[in-house]
VOVEX-545636 format. One record per residue (C-alpha): x, y, z; residue number from 1. Coordinates in steps of 0.001 Angstrom, whole numbers. Layout:
N
X / Y / Z / NUM $
...
***
This chain:
408
50434 / 37881 / -17016 / 1 $
51472 / 37383 / -13857 / 2 $
49031 / 36341 / -10053 / 3 $
49212 / 38970 / -7233 / 4 $
52110 / 37993 / -4796 / 5 $
50618 / 36033 / -1785 / 6 $
50793 / 38617 / 1391 / 7 $
53677 / 37409 / 3849 / 8 $
51514 / 36226 / 7124 / 9 $
52888 / 36656 / 10387 / 10 $
53953 / 34000 / 12798 / 11 $
56759 / 33330 / 15329 / 12 $
58595 / 31884 / 11662 / 13 $
56858 / 31552 / 9328 / 14 $
56717 / 35503 / 8458 / 15 $
60874 / 35063 / 7681 / 16 $
60357 / 31450 / 6309 / 17 $
57641 / 33198 / 3565 / 18 $
60566 / 35517 / 2421 / 19 $
62996 / 33228 / 2244 / 20 $
60563 / 30858 / -285 / 21 $
59031 / 34211 / -2161 / 22 $
62939 / 34863 / -2466 / 23 $
63621 / 31682 / -4088 / 24 $
60510 / 31018 / -5951 / 25 $
59210 / 34586 / -7208 / 26 $
62681 / 37097 / -6758 / 27 $
62910 / 40488 / -5093 / 28 $
60217 / 42423 / -6178 / 29 $
57497 / 40089 / -5594 / 30 $
59474 / 39392 / -1975 / 31 $
59263 / 43224 / -754 / 32 $
55364 / 43304 / -2343 / 33 $
54584 / 40224 / -55 / 34 $
56069 / 41572 / 2542 / 35 $
54034 / 45907 / 2313 / 36 $
50729 / 43439 / 1642 / 37 $
51224 / 41502 / 4691 / 38 $
51804 / 44135 / 6954 / 39 $
49201 / 46184 / 5642 / 40 $
46576 / 43560 / 5838 / 41 $
47345 / 43024 / 9434 / 42 $
47664 / 46911 / 10296 / 43 $
50652 / 46777 / 11427 / 44 $
51080 / 50487 / 10056 / 45 $
54342 / 51634 / 12011 / 46 $
56271 / 48754 / 10221 / 47 $
54644 / 49500 / 6726 / 48 $
56208 / 52558 / 6200 / 49 $
59515 / 50920 / 6513 / 50 $
58547 / 48395 / 4314 / 51 $
57459 / 51023 / 1619 / 52 $
60355 / 52525 / 1783 / 53 $
62321 / 49789 / 1669 / 54 $
60992 / 49125 / -1986 / 55 $
61248 / 52880 / -2581 / 56 $
65358 / 52237 / -2243 / 57 $
64658 / 48593 / -4078 / 58 $
63056 / 50043 / -7128 / 59 $
65465 / 53272 / -7336 / 60 $
68764 / 51053 / -6748 / 61 $
69583 / 52204 / -3403 / 62 $
71405 / 50430 / -1305 / 63 $
68406 / 48520 / 719 / 64 $
70267 / 49267 / 4478 / 65 $
70294 / 53067 / 3807 / 66 $
74048 / 54251 / 5383 / 67 $
74512 / 58142 / 5965 / 68 $
71711 / 61167 / 5134 / 69 $
69246 / 61626 / 2545 / 70 $
71725 / 64192 / 1421 / 71 $
74027 / 61627 / 652 / 72 $
72244 / 60121 / -2068 / 73 $
73282 / 61595 / -5328 / 74 $
70507 / 62983 / -7677 / 75 $
68549 / 62669 / -9036 / 76 $
67713 / 59436 / -7136 / 77 $
67824 / 61833 / -4008 / 78 $
64409 / 63920 / -5028 / 79 $
63420 / 60536 / -6367 / 80 $
63394 / 59027 / -2845 / 81 $
61872 / 62269 / -1449 / 82 $
58856 / 61735 / -3455 / 83 $
58592 / 58409 / -3079 / 84 $
58588 / 59126 / 767 / 85 $
55995 / 61202 / 608 / 86 $
53580 / 59159 / -1141 / 87 $
54014 / 56370 / 1789 / 88 $
53217 / 58755 / 4198 / 89 $
50311 / 59878 / 2598 / 90 $
49500 / 55978 / 2329 / 91 $
50712 / 54936 / 5684 / 92 $
48640 / 58093 / 7200 / 93 $
45762 / 57773 / 5085 / 94 $
45183 / 53877 / 6200 / 95 $
45183 / 55524 / 9886 / 96 $
42522 / 57847 / 9655 / 97 $
40575 / 54655 / 7269 / 98 $
40432 / 52950 / 10747 / 99 $
39146 / 56204 / 12848 / 100 $
42966 / 57083 / 14365 / 101 $
42831 / 60539 / 13660 / 102 $
45944 / 60949 / 16499 / 103 $
48006 / 58483 / 15077 / 104 $
47868 / 59064 / 11745 / 105 $
48100 / 63111 / 12293 / 106 $
52074 / 62982 / 13049 / 107 $
52331 / 61464 / 9655 / 108 $
51074 / 64437 / 8346 / 109 $
53018 / 66661 / 10075 / 110 $
55922 / 65513 / 9210 / 111 $
54933 / 66354 / 5404 / 112 $
53177 / 69503 / 6193 / 113 $
49622 / 68578 / 5343 / 114 $
46461 / 68750 / 7601 / 115 $
43464 / 68866 / 5373 / 116 $
42529 / 65052 / 5232 / 117 $
43534 / 64973 / 8983 / 118 $
41327 / 67949 / 9777 / 119 $
38059 / 66755 / 7794 / 120 $
38237 / 63398 / 10098 / 121 $
38206 / 66150 / 12817 / 122 $
35309 / 67215 / 11540 / 123 $
33195 / 64245 / 10992 / 124 $
34941 / 62722 / 14035 / 125 $
32415 / 61351 / 17013 / 126 $
33138 / 61068 / 20330 / 127 $
32107 / 57422 / 22396 / 128 $
30472 / 59163 / 24703 / 129 $
32096 / 57354 / 27271 / 130 $
33284 / 59684 / 30511 / 131 $
36608 / 58505 / 30791 / 132 $
37146 / 57863 / 26828 / 133 $
40934 / 59443 / 26365 / 134 $
40472 / 59514 / 22667 / 135 $
38850 / 62358 / 23089 / 136 $
41172 / 64269 / 24354 / 137 $
43886 / 63703 / 22255 / 138 $
41827 / 64359 / 19128 / 139 $
41058 / 68187 / 21033 / 140 $
44935 / 68111 / 21679 / 141 $
45490 / 68037 / 18114 / 142 $
42218 / 69680 / 16748 / 143 $
42980 / 72788 / 19065 / 144 $
46185 / 72988 / 20564 / 145 $
48324 / 72483 / 17426 / 146 $
46011 / 73895 / 14968 / 147 $
44651 / 70856 / 12546 / 148 $
41028 / 71559 / 13109 / 149 $
40959 / 75016 / 16007 / 150 $
36711 / 75081 / 15469 / 151 $
36189 / 71877 / 16015 / 152 $
38464 / 71398 / 18682 / 153 $
36705 / 74325 / 19904 / 154 $
33277 / 72771 / 19766 / 155 $
34413 / 69989 / 21223 / 156 $
35291 / 71654 / 24233 / 157 $
32317 / 73016 / 24601 / 158 $
30092 / 70346 / 23861 / 159 $
32148 / 67756 / 26474 / 160 $
34337 / 70417 / 28514 / 161 $
31783 / 72734 / 29161 / 162 $
31586 / 76363 / 28746 / 163 $
34490 / 77298 / 31176 / 164 $
37309 / 75609 / 29508 / 165 $
35790 / 77028 / 26566 / 166 $
35672 / 80344 / 27494 / 167 $
39601 / 79736 / 28292 / 168 $
40687 / 78559 / 24832 / 169 $
39016 / 80885 / 23202 / 170 $
41388 / 83496 / 24323 / 171 $
43828 / 80508 / 22422 / 172 $
42553 / 80559 / 18781 / 173 $
44454 / 81793 / 15890 / 174 $
43757 / 85210 / 14479 / 175 $
41869 / 83939 / 11950 / 176 $
38363 / 86286 / 11564 / 177 $
36530 / 83203 / 10623 / 178 $
37415 / 80347 / 12839 / 179 $
37054 / 83344 / 16304 / 180 $
33708 / 84453 / 14605 / 181 $
31981 / 80506 / 13854 / 182 $
33472 / 79633 / 17570 / 183 $
31472 / 83107 / 19099 / 184 $
28777 / 82270 / 17364 / 185 $
28379 / 78463 / 19024 / 186 $
29493 / 80598 / 22740 / 187 $
27031 / 82618 / 22545 / 188 $
23888 / 80304 / 21642 / 189 $
25070 / 77884 / 24061 / 190 $
24806 / 80822 / 26928 / 191 $
21983 / 81536 / 25669 / 192 $
20725 / 78175 / 25396 / 193 $
21488 / 77637 / 28916 / 194 $
20148 / 80852 / 30015 / 195 $
16784 / 80239 / 28788 / 196 $
16004 / 76760 / 30731 / 197 $
17213 / 77812 / 33904 / 198 $
15247 / 81232 / 33402 / 199 $
11832 / 79012 / 31763 / 200 $
12631 / 75831 / 35011 / 201 $
12490 / 78961 / 37499 / 202 $
9296 / 80220 / 36228 / 203 $
7864 / 76970 / 36524 / 204 $
9790 / 76535 / 39957 / 205 $
7671 / 79503 / 41199 / 206 $
4480 / 78642 / 39775 / 207 $
3766 / 80904 / 37105 / 208 $
2559 / 80431 / 33486 / 209 $
5058 / 79115 / 31092 / 210 $
5856 / 81169 / 28105 / 211 $
5547 / 79475 / 24914 / 212 $
8906 / 77955 / 23624 / 213 $
11255 / 80297 / 21640 / 214 $
10099 / 82925 / 23622 / 215 $
12767 / 85827 / 23937 / 216 $
14952 / 86262 / 26811 / 217 $
13888 / 90137 / 27124 / 218 $
10062 / 88867 / 27129 / 219 $
11065 / 86090 / 29762 / 220 $
12453 / 88110 / 32372 / 221 $
10225 / 91661 / 31575 / 222 $
8059 / 92379 / 34750 / 223 $
9352 / 89415 / 36832 / 224 $
11703 / 91194 / 39057 / 225 $
11455 / 88373 / 41051 / 226 $
13842 / 86418 / 39325 / 227 $
16949 / 88512 / 40643 / 228 $
15197 / 89941 / 44020 / 229 $
18225 / 88783 / 46841 / 230 $
21105 / 89288 / 44033 / 231 $
19266 / 85835 / 42031 / 232 $
21004 / 84666 / 39463 / 233 $
20775 / 81776 / 36839 / 234 $
23721 / 80824 / 35779 / 235 $
27300 / 81805 / 36499 / 236 $
28066 / 85655 / 36281 / 237 $
31470 / 85522 / 35004 / 238 $
30300 / 83029 / 31873 / 239 $
27841 / 85431 / 31206 / 240 $
30375 / 88734 / 31135 / 241 $
32925 / 86779 / 28468 / 242 $
30635 / 85771 / 26215 / 243 $
29289 / 89441 / 26492 / 244 $
32345 / 90713 / 25535 / 245 $
33262 / 87931 / 22885 / 246 $
29981 / 89140 / 21063 / 247 $
30432 / 92593 / 18893 / 248 $
32641 / 90021 / 16452 / 249 $
29465 / 87998 / 15794 / 250 $
28277 / 88613 / 12218 / 251 $
25048 / 86553 / 12019 / 252 $
21891 / 88724 / 12856 / 253 $
20297 / 85986 / 14641 / 254 $
23229 / 85292 / 17476 / 255 $
24154 / 89025 / 17725 / 256 $
19971 / 89087 / 18626 / 257 $
20876 / 86246 / 20896 / 258 $
23984 / 88069 / 22739 / 259 $
21376 / 91040 / 22757 / 260 $
19519 / 88688 / 24795 / 261 $
22116 / 87836 / 27358 / 262 $
22512 / 92167 / 27660 / 263 $
19197 / 91988 / 28619 / 264 $
19238 / 89379 / 31318 / 265 $
22840 / 91073 / 32842 / 266 $
21239 / 94666 / 33086 / 267 $
18400 / 92992 / 35519 / 268 $
20930 / 91441 / 37736 / 269 $
21826 / 93255 / 40992 / 270 $
24680 / 95508 / 41748 / 271 $
26728 / 92634 / 43174 / 272 $
26680 / 90523 / 39753 / 273 $
26993 / 93531 / 37111 / 274 $
30626 / 93611 / 36833 / 275 $
32046 / 96628 / 35084 / 276 $
34580 / 96312 / 31828 / 277 $
37390 / 98374 / 30102 / 278 $
36931 / 101222 / 28071 / 279 $
34684 / 102020 / 26332 / 280 $
32439 / 99100 / 27685 / 281 $
32506 / 100043 / 31733 / 282 $
29216 / 99681 / 31564 / 283 $
29547 / 96241 / 30807 / 284 $
25664 / 94919 / 29691 / 285 $
24250 / 98358 / 28710 / 286 $
27679 / 99521 / 26550 / 287 $
27483 / 95822 / 24582 / 288 $
24034 / 96763 / 24201 / 289 $
24122 / 100105 / 22290 / 290 $
26923 / 98377 / 19946 / 291 $
24879 / 95131 / 19335 / 292 $
21529 / 96980 / 18585 / 293 $
23372 / 98640 / 16457 / 294 $
24735 / 95904 / 14674 / 295 $
21228 / 94944 / 13695 / 296 $
20339 / 98314 / 12517 / 297 $
18399 / 99467 / 15990 / 298 $
19295 / 102599 / 17809 / 299 $
22264 / 103260 / 15238 / 300 $
22636 / 107302 / 15627 / 301 $
21986 / 106848 / 19609 / 302 $
24986 / 104205 / 20043 / 303 $
27106 / 106256 / 17037 / 304 $
26879 / 109065 / 19798 / 305 $
27280 / 106881 / 22728 / 306 $
30645 / 105742 / 21851 / 307 $
31990 / 109112 / 20366 / 308 $
31511 / 110986 / 23821 / 309 $
33181 / 108252 / 25156 / 310 $
36570 / 108926 / 22712 / 311 $
39690 / 110794 / 24789 / 312 $
39652 / 114505 / 25214 / 313 $
41381 / 116885 / 21824 / 314 $
42381 / 119522 / 24147 / 315 $
45618 / 120526 / 22400 / 316 $
46657 / 121552 / 25957 / 317 $
47050 / 118179 / 26541 / 318 $
49921 / 116245 / 25149 / 319 $
49028 / 113931 / 22532 / 320 $
51293 / 111029 / 24057 / 321 $
48274 / 111200 / 26699 / 322 $
45427 / 111806 / 24348 / 323 $
46633 / 108417 / 23360 / 324 $
46998 / 106839 / 26456 / 325 $
44293 / 104211 / 25908 / 326 $
43704 / 103887 / 22285 / 327 $
40901 / 101037 / 22874 / 328 $
38165 / 103448 / 23009 / 329 $
38749 / 104760 / 18925 / 330 $
39909 / 101101 / 17863 / 331 $
35997 / 100103 / 19392 / 332 $
34589 / 103282 / 17381 / 333 $
36334 / 102418 / 14046 / 334 $
35076 / 98601 / 14355 / 335 $
31769 / 99806 / 14792 / 336 $
31399 / 102443 / 11827 / 337 $
33034 / 100142 / 9250 / 338 $
30667 / 97465 / 10485 / 339 $
28230 / 100771 / 9481 / 340 $
29615 / 101116 / 6341 / 341 $
31110 / 104702 / 7291 / 342 $
34149 / 104274 / 6103 / 343 $
34424 / 107704 / 5882 / 344 $
33410 / 108858 / 9353 / 345 $
35705 / 106162 / 10076 / 346 $
39014 / 107510 / 8231 / 347 $
37964 / 110877 / 10630 / 348 $
38124 / 109057 / 13979 / 349 $
41141 / 107362 / 12590 / 350 $
43063 / 110522 / 11609 / 351 $
42215 / 112293 / 14763 / 352 $
42856 / 109614 / 17887 / 353 $
44907 / 106571 / 16176 / 354 $
47155 / 108615 / 13732 / 355 $
51052 / 107697 / 14620 / 356 $
50077 / 104554 / 16423 / 357 $
52561 / 101799 / 14396 / 358 $
49650 / 99164 / 12525 / 359 $
51292 / 96584 / 14499 / 360 $
49325 / 97729 / 17675 / 361 $
45874 / 98422 / 16349 / 362 $
43312 / 95842 / 16369 / 363 $
41223 / 97597 / 14168 / 364 $
42451 / 98661 / 10514 / 365 $
44777 / 101716 / 10617 / 366 $
44340 / 105498 / 8646 / 367 $
46542 / 103528 / 5450 / 368 $
44396 / 100808 / 5241 / 369 $
40912 / 102834 / 5792 / 370 $
41918 / 104819 / 3077 / 371 $
42689 / 102157 / 671 / 372 $
39519 / 100898 / 1557 / 373 $
37773 / 104217 / 773 / 374 $
39635 / 104939 / -2245 / 375 $
40961 / 108377 / -670 / 376 $
44541 / 108337 / -1075 / 377 $
44001 / 111800 / -1448 / 378 $
42531 / 111436 / 2152 / 379 $
45549 / 109532 / 2698 / 380 $
48036 / 112064 / 1157 / 381 $
46607 / 114650 / 2971 / 382 $
46286 / 113022 / 6957 / 383 $
50219 / 111880 / 6271 / 384 $
51304 / 115863 / 5498 / 385 $
49720 / 117081 / 8625 / 386 $
51030 / 114323 / 11000 / 387 $
54355 / 114217 / 9592 / 388 $
54133 / 110635 / 7776 / 389 $
56641 / 110704 / 4957 / 390 $
56789 / 106954 / 4578 / 391 $
52941 / 106610 / 3853 / 392 $
52634 / 110231 / 2418 / 393 $
54977 / 108220 / -201 / 394 $
52587 / 105425 / -907 / 395 $
49751 / 107466 / -1365 / 396 $
50734 / 109803 / -4053 / 397 $
52774 / 106705 / -5508 / 398 $
49644 / 103929 / -5486 / 399 $
47802 / 107266 / -7147 / 400 $
50254 / 108147 / -9772 / 401 $
50199 / 104561 / -10412 / 402 $
46556 / 104181 / -11666 / 403 $
46469 / 107281 / -13680 / 404 $
45907 / 106187 / -17093 / 405 $
49049 / 107069 / -18377 / 406 $
51312 / 105205 / -15596 / 407 $
53838 / 103932 / -16966 / 408 $
***
């Protein structure tokens, strides 16, 4: 058995002399192996990639100095070389990740369209804690801006750059429900904890008995109207409003309950700080409180009546274009009904207020999706006929036919 080829070490002339010596004594294959081993041991990863590709060309009998494009190589050598190229990229990228260099590793993986390994490395990344740490910003760029691990990137933004930056970043999250819900959860919990600390500090500063740890926001402010005198507030009210607007997407009951606490606080702010919202959340904190409490199973019928009353008029004398001028109240109501398991009622609302609107314009499932979810293709066919929608009518009757036991 041949002994392993020693790594070729660096030096002004030593590396070149070592190549010559190894070539003379052991041949070209050993020379390439030694070159690769030396570059890897010294962490010269960019040159290592070139050496690995040089080795691939040697093994495949290709010209060692590549001339022309990859496409000029005949098959099967071209496909074999492409496989070795990907293998080399993975090796160098993996070595960089092992060295903790996420930022430098990412371009290698990006070339071959792979991000899982980098995403895992970002998941376990811990910033140095140095206020001047430039690497933190670079990791955030890879994780969030370049979409490798947007949830972790959002957490890093929130933890190290604050709520203001995180709220701005939230608007740029990908349209992925799981990611948006996870980030919304962190945002609500962050602001809730910040508000609780500030309220407890104010109560203590006033010389009042301090409630036990874990006391809810509702119980911290109840019977303490003096917390809000003279237009007082205890955190950035624009942050409060922005985070409450995010809360309807939450799924964890514990976090939803914290968001309800934020609405309790917001409803006690003076009119100067109690900002309005967009329909159907014109009264930002009150309307969101109805929605969020319903998600917790509290005052469900009251919430349904509340949001149903916000739907546009169905006066037949009003042109349909005007009645559907603002479909958002209906879409919010449909989402709420779905969260409450009332799919049939959601179909009623969608058929009445959203039929005719393209699915691409909706932020909630449209009539066709709702009927499919409920297994009510008969309703889809009927609604489609009523609205002159021949495409969805065809989809309904064709799918119904295909589901019959004797359908061919």
